[in-house]
DRENDO-989834 format. One record per residue: residue number from 1; residue in one letter; z, x, y of N, C-alpha, C, O in turn. Coordinates in pm, whole numbers, plus 50000, padded with zeros to 5 digits. Each point is the difference from the previous one (the first is absolute). Example, Ala and Ser with C-alpha at 12.3 -4.5 7.8 and 13.67 -1.06 7.14 Angstrom:
REM residues 2
ATOM   num   residu      nz      nx      ny     caz     cax     cay      cz      cx      cy      oz      ox      oy
ATOM     1        A   50780   51319   49431   50000   49911   50119   50000   50090   50120   50066   50104   49998
ATOM     2        S   49862   49861   50107   50006   50082   50119   50073   49923   50109   50017   50051   50111
//
This chain:
REM residues 173
ATOM   num   residu      nz      nx      ny     caz     cax     cay      cz      cx      cy      oz      ox      oy
ATOM     1        X   46124   52942   88004   49888   50074   50055   49968   50124   49919   49887   50049   50002
ATOM     2        X   50212   50003   49927   49973   50119   49919   49907   49968   49883   49938   50090   49944
ATOM     3        X   50052   49782   50020   49912   49957   49892   49856   49983   50045   49912   49973   49918
ATOM     4        X   50063   50041   50210   49867   49977   50057   49899   50097   49943   50024   50121   49998
ATOM     5        X   49861   49829   49955   49896   50089   49949   49953   50094   50109   49977   49957   50113
ATOM     6        X   50008   50170   49855   49967   50099   50101   49850   50010   50026   49960   50072   50092
ATOM     7        X   49959   49860   49833   49856   50013   50021   49930   49865   50017   49877   49993   49990
ATOM     8        X   50198   49903   50034   49940   49866   50013   49953   49977   50143   50075   50021   50095
ATOM     9        X   49801   49936   49919   49953   49963   50133   50057   49863   50035   50030   49920   49912
ATOM    10        X   49984   50055   50218   50049   49870   50045   50149   49985   50002   50050   49889   50020
ATOM    11        X   50024   50219   49958   50145   49992   49995   50060   50090   50108   49976   50121   50002
ATOM    12        X   50104   49819   50088   50066   50076   50106   50142   49947   50021   50037   49894   49948
ATOM    13        X   50042   50180   50129   50140   49965   50025   50024   49989   50150   49941   50073   50080
ATOM    14        X   50149   49836   49957   50036   49980   50140   50151   49979   50011   50059   49928   49919
ATOM    15        X   50005   50136   50180   50141   49968   50026   50009   49875   50089   49945   49997   50110
ATOM    16        X   50123   49902   49840   50015   49876   50077   50147   49982   50038   50088   50069   49949
ATOM    17        X   49935   49838   50140   50137   49966   50039   50032   49861   49947   49923   49906   50020
ATOM    18        X   50189   50082   49915   50051   49870   49958   50133   49987   50072   50102   50054   49957
ATOM    19        X   49896   49872   50154   50118   49997   50088   50011   50134   50069   49912   50041   50075
ATOM    20        X   50199   50028   49900   50018   50133   50060   49985   50112   49898   50020   50117   50032
ATOM    21        X   49945   49847   49845   49990   50099   49893   49854   50033   49969   49920   49910   49973
ATOM    22        X   50047   50219   50030   49865   50039   49961   49990   50017   49848   50094   50047   49936
ATOM    23        X   49794   49915   50008   49972   50036   49861   49850   50006   49979   49923   49948   50081
ATOM    24        X   50038   50115   49810   49859   50025   49973   49944   49898   49902   50065   49963   49902
ATOM    25        X   49813   49992   50126   49931   49911   49907   49861   50055   49973   49939   50067   50083
ATOM    26        X   50013   49903   49799   49866   50041   49961   49904   49884   50019   50031   49885   49970
ATOM    27        X   49851   50148   50080   49894   49902   50017   49887   50039   49908   49960   50117   49995
ATOM    28        X   49988   49786   49933   49885   50023   49913   49885   49911   50047   50020   49883   50032
ATOM    29        X   49861   50175   49970   49882   49925   50039   49891   50022   49898   49987   50108   49941
ATOM    30        X   49934   49788   50039   49883   50009   49914   49884   49936   50076   50005   49882   50035
ATOM    31        X   49891   50197   49989   49881   49951   50068   49886   50009   49902   49975   50105   49941
ATOM    32        X   49953   49784   50041   49889   49999   49905   49887   49912   50052   50019   49917   50089
ATOM    33        X   49866   50103   49853   49884   49919   50037   50031   49853   49969   50056   49968   49895
ATOM    34        X   49907   49945   50196   50024   49858   49981   49907   49947   49890   49879   50021   50005
ATOM    35        X   50179   49913   49897   49919   49953   49888   49954   49855   50017   49917   49952   49923
ATOM    36        X   50135   49978   50176   49965   49860   50019   49919   49974   50126   49975   49885   50034
ATOM    37        X   49984   50220   50035   49922   49984   50122   50084   49979   50125   49955   50032   50110
ATOM    38        X   50165   49915   49875   50091   49981   50112   50120   50093   49979   50070   49990   49899
ATOM    39        X   49951   50099   50195   50109   50097   49987   50135   49931   50008   50020   49906   50076
ATOM    40        X   50073   50145   49842   50137   49949   50001   50093   50107   50054   49978   50119   49979
ATOM    41        X   50124   49836   50090   50106   50089   50047   50132   49937   49959   50040   49897   50054
ATOM    42        X   50025   50165   49851   50124   49945   49945   50111   50102   50016   49981   50120   49979
ATOM    43        X   50136   49831   50058   50115   50089   50019   50122   49942   49933   50022   49879   50000
ATOM    44        X   50058   50209   49942   50127   49963   49942   50109   50079   50073   50002   50123   49994
ATOM    45        X   50087   49807   50073   50107   50065   50075   49960   50038   50141   50075   50068   50070
ATOM    46        X   49807   49890   49973   49948   50034   50132   49925   49878   50053   49941   49925   49922
ATOM    47        X   50060   50055   50209   49937   49884   50062   49848   50003   49983   49934   50097   50037
ATOM    48        X   50011   49794   49908   49855   49989   49976   49921   50014   50130   49896   50066   50003
ATOM    49        X   50153   49871   50103   49931   50005   50128   49999   50141   50058   49902   50042   50061
ATOM    50        X   50207   50029   49920   50008   50139   50048   49901   50087   49922   49936   50088   50057
ATOM    51        X   50053   49889   49814   49904   50073   49918   49858   49976   50051   49922   50094   50015
ATOM    52        X   50044   49780   50012   49867   49966   50051   49974   50069   50134   49889   50049   50025
ATOM    53        X   50211   49956   50060   49988   50066   50129   49973   50150   49984   49913   50055   50066
ATOM    54        X   50162   50010   49846   49983   50144   49978   49863   50032   49940   49938   50101   50036
ATOM    55        X   50015   49815   49874   49865   50018   49944   49896   49984   50110   49904   50076   50005
ATOM    56        X   50115   49827   50085   49907   49979   50111   49999   50120   50095   49894   50038   50050
ATOM    57        X   50222   50021   49975   50008   50120   50085   49924   50115   49934   49926   50072   50067
ATOM    58        X   50092   49946   49802   49928   50106   49929   49849   49978   50007   49923   50096   50012
ATOM    59        X   50036   49780   49981   49857   49966   50003   49943   50019   50141   49901   50070   50017
ATOM    60        X   50160   49869   50081   49945   49996   50136   50024   50129   50078   49907   50052   50063
ATOM    61        X   50212   50000   49934   50036   50114   50084   49976   50136   49935   49980   50100   50069
ATOM    62        X   50022   49902   49798   49987   50129   49930   49869   50014   49923   49967   50109   49955
ATOM    63        X   49959   49781   50031   49869   50006   49937   49999   50001   49848   49897   50031   49940
ATOM    64        X   50213   49935   49997   50004   49996   49854   49954   49863   49952   50042   49898   50054
ATOM    65        X   49873   50098   49846   49947   49875   49946   50093   49949   49890   49972   50014   49881
ATOM    66        X   50139   49927   50161   50102   49955   49906   50008   49849   49995   50041   49944   49899
ATOM    67        X   49922   49988   50208   50013   49854   50007   49920   49930   49892   50031   49886   49965
ATOM    68        X   49866   50179   49980   49919   49938   49895   50053   50032   49860   49938   49963   49900
ATOM    69        X   50176   50104   50092   50059   50038   49871   50130   49924   49977   50064   49953   50095
ATOM    70        X   49973   50035   49779   50130   49944   49966   50107   50103   50031   49988   50117   49963
ATOM    71        X   50118   49840   50105   50112   50089   50033   50127   49935   49946   50036   49889   50039
ATOM    72        X   50030   50182   49871   50126   49953   49944   50109   50097   50044   49981   50122   49994
ATOM    73        X   50132   49823   50050   50110   50083   50050   50130   49955   49936   50026   49881   49987
ATOM    74        X   50055   50215   49973   50127   49970   49936   50109   50090   50056   49984   50122   50009
ATOM    75        X   50127   49816   50029   50120   50076   50037   50082   50007   49872   50045   49896   49950
ATOM    76        X   49975   50224   49996   50067   50012   49871   50146   49958   50008   50062   50003   50107
ATOM    77        X   49991   49958   49782   50139   49959   49992   50022   49853   50030   50113   49952   49997
ATOM    78        X   49779   49975   50032   50012   49857   50023   50065   49961   50132   50041   49885   50016
ATOM    79        X   49968   50209   50078   50061   49965   50128   49894   49955   50100   49881   50025   49982
ATOM    80        X   50163   49909   50122   49911   49956   50109   50033   50084   50122   50117   50013   50037
ATOM    81        X   49780   50044   50026   50019   50086   50116   49935   49937   50122   49881   49966   49998
ATOM    82        X   50197   50017   50109   49949   49946   50125   49999   50105   50112   49955   49971   50111
ATOM    83        X   50093   50148   49861   50005   50109   50097   49858   50047   50032   49926   50040   49910
ATOM    84        X   50034   49955   50217   49864   50039   50038   49975   50150   49984   49885   50044   50007
ATOM    85        X   50218   50033   49970   49985   50144   49977   49923   50028   49871   49959   50113   49976
ATOM    86        X   50021   49786   49944   49930   50014   49872   49847   50003   50017   49929   50040   49908
ATOM    87        X   50022   49919   50209   49856   49988   50023   49921   50127   49965   49901   49993   49929
ATOM    88        X   50144   50120   50122   49927   50125   49977   49992   50033   49852   49897   50046   49952
ATOM    89        X   50211   49930   49976   50001   50025   49856   49905   49906   49927   49932   50041   49906
ATOM    90        X   50062   49834   50137   49908   49903   49941   49856   50045   50019   49920   49999   49906
ATOM    91        X   50047   50041   50215   49864   50048   50031   49966   50122   49914   49890   50008   49945
ATOM    92        X   50202   50086   50044   49974   50121   49920   49987   49969   49852   49919   50061   49931
ATOM    93        X   50160   49844   50019   49989   49959   49859   49865   49936   49974   49936   50026   49898
ATOM    94        X   50019   49889   50194   49870   49934   49985   49887   50102   50000   49912   49994   49914
ATOM    95        X   50090   50099   50181   49894   50100   50007   50004   50095   49881   49895   50040   49949
ATOM    96        X   50224   49995   50006   50014   50086   49883   49937   49934   49877   49929   50066   49924
ATOM    97        X   50098   49805   50057   49942   49929   49887   49849   49983   50017   49924   50017   49904
ATOM    98        X   50033   49949   50216   49859   49976   50025   49916   50124   49967   49892   49988   49940
ATOM    99        X   50156   50128   50098   49926   50124   49975   50045   50071   49873   49947   50106   49966
ATOM   100        X   50151   49835   49963   50056   50057   49878   50048   50144   50023   49974   50090   49919
ATOM   101        X   50096   49929   50193   50055   50130   50036   50152   49992   49999   50060   49910   50058
ATOM   102        X   50000   50185   49876   50146   50007   49987   50063   50051   50129   49950   50093   50063
ATOM   103        X   50161   49846   49976   50081   50050   50111   50123   50064   49938   50065   49941   49914
ATOM   104        X   49966   50180   50129   50111   50076   49942   50130   49922   49989   50032   49918   50086
ATOM   105        X   50041   50108   49808   50123   49924   49972   50117   50043   50089   50107   49940   49993
ATOM   106        X   49875   50162   50092   50107   50040   50091   49968   49961   50145   50063   50050   50094
ATOM   107        X   49838   49860   49922   49959   49954   50133   50040   49854   50016   49980   49920   49909
ATOM   108        X   50076   50046   50207   50027   49859   50029   49951   49967   50141   49966   50089   50078
ATOM   109        X   50031   49783   49953   49938   49949   50122   50092   49900   50067   50074   49928   49934
ATOM   110        X   49921   50069   50199   50084   49907   50072   49937   49970   50136   50000   50086   50088
ATOM   111        X   49946   49794   49928   49941   49965   50128   49939   49862   49997   49950   49954   49897
ATOM   112        X   50055   49980   50215   49933   49871   50016   49856   50028   50041   49975   50092   50077
ATOM   113        X   49931   49829   49873   49860   50016   50036   49962   49888   50096   50018   49882   49970
ATOM   114        X   49928   50158   50147   49957   49904   50100   49858   49953   49975   49931   50053   49912
ATOM   115        X   50025   49850   50164   49868   49941   49980   49885   50094   50032   49888   49977   49954
ATOM   116        X   50136   50128   50121   49894   50096   50029   50005   50120   49905   49925   50096   50017
ATOM   117        X   50163   49898   49884   50011   50109   49903   50099   50106   50041   50011   50104   49934
ATOM   118        X   50063   49872   50175   50099   50098   50043   50127   49990   49915   50033   49893   49948
ATOM   119        X   50035   50218   50040   50127   50005   49926   50112   49986   50103   50017   50086   50086
ATOM   120        X   50056   49808   49903   50105   49970   50097   50136   50047   49949   50023   50005   49879
ATOM   121        X   50066   50030   50213   50133   50048   49958   50085   49889   49938   49977   49881   50024
ATOM   122        X   50120   50160   49897   50091   49906   49935   50144   50033   50041   50029   50110   50046
ATOM   123        X   50058   49793   49937   50141   50021   50033   50068   50087   49895   49957   50006   49884
ATOM   124        X   50149   50059   50157   50086   50080   49911   49924   50104   49920   50025   50019   49881
ATOM   125        X   49882   50048   50184   49917   50100   49933   50085   50112   49940   49971   50047   49890
ATOM   126        X   50133   49995   50182   50085   50109   49949   50063   49964   49866   50003   50082   49908
ATOM   127        X   50048   49796   50082   50064   49957   49875   49899   49998   49886   50032   50037   49887
ATOM   128        X   49847   49921   50142   49895   49994   49899   49963   50141   49953   49980   50024   49881
ATOM   129        X   50010   50068   50213   49966   50139   49967   50109   50062   49913   49971   50065   49900
ATOM   130        X   50153   49914   50138   50113   50057   49925   50003   49946   49857   50026   50074   49906
ATOM   131        X   49949   49796   50079   49999   49940   49865   49887   50057   49915   50020   50032   49883
ATOM   132        X   49863   49981   50177   49886   50057   49927   50030   50143   49958   49969   50041   49888
ATOM   133        X   50093   50034   50201   50037   50138   49971   50101   50007   49886   49987   50083   49910
ATOM   134        X   50113   49828   50093   50101   49995   49893   49938   49973   49864   50047   50051   49898
ATOM   135        X   49846   49870   50102   49935   49962   49875   49895   50102   49955   49929   49977   49902
ATOM   136        X   50061   50134   50170   49914   50109   49955   49859   50003   50056   49917   50078   49954
ATOM   137        X   50054   49838   50144   49867   50001   50060   49987   50121   50091   50095   50037   50069
ATOM   138        X   49788   50022   49932   49974   50123   50077   49924   49972   50129   50007   50080   50093
ATOM   139        X   49921   49807   49914   49917   49968   50117   50012   49852   50032   50003   49915   49911
ATOM   140        X   50004   50055   50219   49999   49861   50044   49904   49988   50118   49999   50083   50090
ATOM   141        X   49921   49812   49906   49908   49968   50109   50065   49895   50089   50048   49897   49952
ATOM   142        X   49954   50131   50179   50058   49909   50099   49907   49987   50119   49903   50075   50013
ATOM   143        X   50126   49829   50073   49922   49981   50122   50025   50114   50097   50114   50045   50015
ATOM   144        X   49781   50000   50051   50018   50104   50102   50060   49941   50128   50035   50074   50092
ATOM   145        X   49976   49796   49914   50056   49933   50117   50151   49981   49991   50061   49941   50090
ATOM   146        X   49999   50108   49804   50146   49995   49987   50061   50093   50103   49951   50111   50022
ATOM   147        X   50153   49843   50040   50071   50085   50096   50065   50114   49923   49987   50008   49877
ATOM   148        X   50080   50078   50190   50062   50117   49937   50081   49960   49875   50075   49903   50001
ATOM   149        X   49908   50176   49895   50075   49977   49876   50121   50091   49998   49993   50116   50042
ATOM   150        X   50118   49832   49909   50123   50078   49991   50031   50023   49852   50097   49945   49946
ATOM   151        X   49821   50137   49989   50020   50031   49859   50047   50144   49992   49931   50092   50044
ATOM   152        X   50186   49927   49898   50064   50132   50000   49930   50100   49908   49992   50119   50032
ATOM   153        X   49960   49835   49855   49943   50091   49901   49849   50003   50009   49937   49902   50040
ATOM   154        X   50006   50209   49923   49854   50012   50001   49946   50011   49857   49896   50060   49977
ATOM   155        X   50176   49881   49928   49959   50006   49860   49879   49912   49972   49931   50020   49901
ATOM   156        X   50043   49884   50185   49888   49910   49981   49900   50023   50114   50037   50009   50117
ATOM   157        X   49837   50001   49847   49895   50021   50099   49963   49865   50060   49968   49905   49929
ATOM   158        X   50037   50087   50205   49968   49876   50070   49861   50016   50061   49977   50088   50082
ATOM   159        X   49931   49825   49876   49865   50002   50053   49984   49876   50088   50009   49887   49952
ATOM   160        X   49969   50136   50176   49985   49889   50094   49852   49970   50020   49920   50089   50026
ATOM   161        X   50047   49783   49962   49860   49956   50011   49992   49880   50093   50096   49924   50017
ATOM   162        X   49784   50060   50044   49981   49890   50092   49906   49892   49950   50007   49885   50044
ATOM   163        X   49905   50150   49862   49900   49906   49946   49992   50017   49849   50037   50105   49946
ATOM   164        X   49914   49794   49986   49983   50006   49855   49910   50116   49961   50026   50069   49901
ATOM   165        X   49870   49954   50176   49905   50108   49970   50069   50137   49995   49962   50085   49920
ATOM   166        X   50139   49936   50165   50074   50128   50000   50076   50019   49870   50007   50111   49947
ATOM   167        X   50049   49782   50001   50072   50007   49872   49903   50042   49890   50031   50086   49918
ATOM   168        X   49851   49853   50082   49901   50029   49897   49954   50145   50007   49976   50062   49896
ATOM   169        X   50012   49993   50223   49961   50141   50014   50102   50092   49934   49964   50103   49942
ATOM   170        X   50164   49861   50068   50106   50081   49937   50002   49982   49849   50020   50097   49926
ATOM   171        X   49959   49780   50028   50014   49970   49857   49880   50038   49916   50015   50060   49894
ATOM   172        X   49866   49906   50153   49880   50013   49917   49903   50103   50059   49884   49969   50028
ATOM   173        X   50165   50151   49989   49917   50108   50059   49883   50035   49912   49921   50088   50035
//
């Protein structure tokens, strides 16, 4: 993650759980005008159907015209991620690429995205926060519906959000 370009749009980080161990993965997205008339949505290391669902949520619930564009998604390192906590990071990577806006390299995301665009809580949030903090992240976005967090240190800023639109207000002021 230290090799991650600091000014690239479409690149974000998420703490995931693999069994009981948290670790961080980078997500890269590229959104471009469809050149063949039919938009493509391709993912490497992420479920194609989940990608289509998240694009549909962005289109229908948030008003972004993305379904008519090609969306390419890559989980770096060649791993496959099935943890739904990655949803919020995927959405932010897509929007970052779509608008060609950089998301700070010390920000990470963790949350499941529901069909109405709400950010749902994830399991083991404390472990994910601690891992992100250990790796030098300064800010993490989480669901506001998470029950009380038991994080001892305040070295990382926790921003709780309920909808995708709230995340965007914080990121792209």
